[in-house]
C-alpha positions, 0 to 999 in steps of 0.5 A: 518480484511481484506475486499475481493477487486478486481481490475477492469479495467475502461477506463484507471482507475484501481479501487478497489472495494469490491467483490460480495458475493456468492448467495445462489445457489454458483454463484456470485451476482452482487457488490452492492456498500454501503460505509456506510455498508462497513465502507469503507475508504474515496477513496470509498465514491467518488466511485459512483460520479468519477473514482478513480486514480491508486494512489486512488486505491493504497491507498484504498487497503493499507488502506484495509490491516490495521489491518492485522496481522504482519507475519515475511515473509507474503505475503498475507491478509490470512496468514499476512504480514511482511513490504517488503510482504505487499508492494509488494503485494499492488504494484503487484495488479497494476502489478508492480513487486518489490524484496521481501526485503525492502533493495532491494525495497529501489532502486525500481522505481525512487528517491523522495526527502524525503519531504511530499510536494514532495511525492505522495500518493502510493510512497514507504517510508524507514526506517532504523538504524545505520549511513550507510543509510541501509534500513530495513522497508518500508511502502506505503505513503497514503498521509497527512503525513500519511503511511501504514505499517506492524508494528512489535511493533504493531503486525499488519498493521497500519496506522500512521504518518510519522513524529513521533518524536524521540523515542528510537527504532524507525527507521529513515526515509531513503527516498521515491521511486516512482513506479508510474509517476505523471499521475499515470502509472508505473515506470520501476523497477530498481531491479525487481529480487527478 
């Protein structure tokens, strides 16, 4: 089940916050923040104490999509996602344009060493089969060795460990790409034509 979220600019930060419900007269009520009532992901827990970074917002938005159905060609929470549609939807919230397919998204931003110690939450993580290095799957790194991605096998958006044991049918981790700099600003996207 997805939650209605919106991005709000606060100073230099872009925050993901829950949408306000409509009042009975149709007007929007002021948003009320209650992490427990919303069963909110961890980044929301610190919302009232400190501003979230762009990376935190991207991770929170990605985690909010967990459970959304997998749909080949899907690009929205309402209609479902495929892997590249999910990535494109998430980074578009930060006004970052990436190509439509995982193979082309694998060239967006800048390369990051394939090492979780060098990766930051919000980095794109690419996967593929075969020896030629072709990319056919992509997800978002959310930190602590975990990714959010639209899985055909699970039939929905899931959060999983990046470092899975080798199992038949699992695509090999190819690399990582950074579309946000270390300070959270956006990186120029190398191939923004879809």
